[in-house]
N, C-alpha and C positions, 0 to 999 in steps of 0.2 A: 389751443395755445401753440403759437409758432415756435420753431427752434430758438429763435432769438429771445423770445419772451421766457422760454424755459431756462435758457442759459443765464439770463439776467436774474431770474428768481433764485436759481441755484447759487449764483455768485453772491447775491445779497445774503442768503441764508448762511453761506460759509463765512462771510465777513462777520456777521452778527454773532456767530458762535465761535469766533476766533480760530477758525480752521484755515483762514487765509488772511494775509495782511490787508488792513484797510489803508494804511499809509505806505507809500513808496516814494523814492527820491530820484532826482535827476540832476546830475552835475553839469553845469553849463559855464561857458565863457560869458563875459558881460555882453558881447555882441549877440550871441545866440539868445541869451535871456531877454534882451531888449526886443528882439524880433518876436519872441513868444509873447511878450506883454503887449506888443502892438497888434498882432494878428490873431492871438489866442489859438494858435495851431501847433500841433506836434507832428513830427515827421516819421513816417513808417518806412523803414529801409528793407530792401531784400538782402539776402545773404551775401551777394557779391559786393556790397558796399561796406561791409564790416572790415575791421582791421585784423581779423583772425583768418588766415588762409584755409584753415580747417573747418570753417563754418559750414554746417549742414553736411559734413563728411559722413559717409555711411558705407557699409558693406553692400554693394549692389549685386544682386543675382541676375545673371544673364544667360545661364545654361538651361534652356528649356527645349522640350521635345516638340515636334510638329503638332502632336495631339494637344499639348498644353496651349500652343498658339491658337489652334483651331477653337478650342473651348473658350479661350479668352475673347477672341474676335466675336463669338456668338454672344457672350455676355455684354459686349459693347454694342450689340444690336445689329451686327453684320449678318446678312442672310446666309443660309447654310452653304450654298455653292460658292459665294464670294469668299467666305471664311476658309473653306477648304482649299480654294485656289491660292489664296494668299499664304496659307500655312505651307502649301507644297512649294511655292516660289521661295519661301524662306529655307525649306529643307534642301532644295536644289542649289541654293546659293545665289539665286537671282536677286534676292533682297537680303541685306545683312541685318538679321534680327537684333544683333547687339547694338548696332548703330541706331536702329529704329527706337529701341528701348532707351538708349542713352539720351537721345534727343528729347524723348518724352519725359524722362526722369528729370533732366535739367530744367525743362519748362515747368513741371510741377513744383520743384523746389523754388524756382524764381517767382512763382505765383504767391508764395507766402511773404507777408510783410510783418515787420516787428517794430515795436517801440520798447526800448530797453530801459529798465530802471533798476534800482538797488534798494535793499532794505536798510542800508547803513548810511547815515548822514555824516559820520565822523571818521571815515576811512582816509587816512593820510595819503595813501597811494592814489586813491580815486580823485581826491582833491588835486593832486599833483598832475595826474594824467588828463583829466577831463574838465577841470575848472581853472585852467591857465595858471598852474602852479600856485594855487590858493588865492588867486586874484579875482576869481569869478564867484559864482554862487552855487548853492544847492537848492533846488526847488522841491518842496514837499507837496505831494499830490494826495488828495483824499479821493480814492477810487470810488467810494460809495456815492459820490456826487455825480458820477457820470458812468453808470454801468452799461449804457449803450456803447460806449467806447471801450471800457476796460473789463468787460465781463469775462473774456477769455485771457486771463493773466495768470501765468504759471511760472514756478521757479525753474531755473536752469539746473539740469542734472550734470554734475561734474564727474566724469568717468574716463578712464584711460582707454576704454575699448570703443570702437565705432559701433553704433547700432546697425541692425540689419534692415535692408529694404528689399522686399520681394517686388522687383520692378514690373513684373507682369500682372500681378494680382491685387494691386491696391495702392492708394496714396500713402505717403510716409506718415507714420504716427507721430504723436507729439514728442516722443522720445528722440526722434531724428532732428526735429527743428528746434529742440531746446537742450541739446546735449553739447557740452564743451569739455575740453581738456581740463584736468585738475589744476593746471597751471593758472587758470583763471578764477579759481574758487574764491580768492580773496574779494572778488567783486560782489558776491552774494546776489547775483543778477536774477531778476524776474522779467519776463517778456509778455507784453500784450501782443497777441497774434491775430492777424486778419488775413483774408485771402483776396487776392486781386484788389488790393487797397494801397498800393505803393504810392507814397507822396504825402502831402500835407492833409491833416484832418483837424477841423475845428472842434474844440472841446468846450464844455461848460466852464465858465469862469470860476464857479465855486469850487472846482477841483483844486485850484491853487490855495493851499491852506497856509503855507509859510515860505518865506524866502530866507535862507541862511547865508549870510556873507562869509567869505573866506577870511582867514587871519591876515591876508595881505590885500584885501579889497580896499580900494581907495575911498576916501570920504566922498569924493566927487561921484564915483560910480554908485555908491550906496544911495546917495540922494537922487541920482538919475533913476535907479530902479524903483525907489519909493514913489517918485513922482509919476512914472509911467504906470505903475500899478494903480495908483489912486485915480489918475485921469482916464484910465481905460476900464474902470468898473470892477476891479478885483477887490471886492468889498470885504471878503473874509480873511484876507491875507494878514499875517503877522510877520514880524521881522526878528531874526536872531543873528548871532555871530559865532563863528567857530574861533576859539582862542587856544593857543598852544598852552598845554598844561605846564606849570612851572617846575614840576617834579618828575614827570614821566613822558615817554613818547606817546602822547595821545592828545586828542582835541577835546576841549570842553565847549559845549554849546549853551549859550545863555541869551536871554532876551536882549534885543538892541533897542535902546530908547533914543530916538532922534532929538527929543526935546532937551536932552542933557548934553548935546554936542555944541 
């Protein structure tokens, strides 16, 4: 069994035993939603594209001895004499080890790509920030329908401390690429993580289980979304709408029936 097959099998088992969510949500403006329905692709970003300047922040260790550099170069497959010479050049200051590691660290972090979702379809702030002030939509994804894409999907850890990254001895763990400040905790974010996969990725159409319209989504845009979903083969999708609760600061989600309009 390959690593990918093992990861998919484990993800399926975790979903079926309720140890990880089957359904996650993506808030979108109408323009972004129509693009998704036309090309059936989702976009994986690297950390430099996010709106949080602290994304992938970590405590980076740069203070290493020549012996540690030498041993690491050998683990990387460098022959004995070349490793010894390079370690000595670093010790003498001919090569700046910190700069070398900093460049390598930044490249490693850039190689990770993420697609971000949330477990909450009724978050007022998320609707405001990511769905055009409630004029957009919230897409409900059934991850079980495409574990080739979504097998490595993990919740974000909200923590006030940076995680540590031993820059000489290994790649960053999942705690670095999925940790954020507690200020973002209201998002209840989950991330699908890939390596060297930045850009658009086609997913299976059965992943889209539901489209939730915002409480300000126009009737014209609702019809546009429905027609695009129907004409592009999203056969499993249902439609709902988020409505302002008449008695409290919350949203109620209920089925949307086009035939009654």
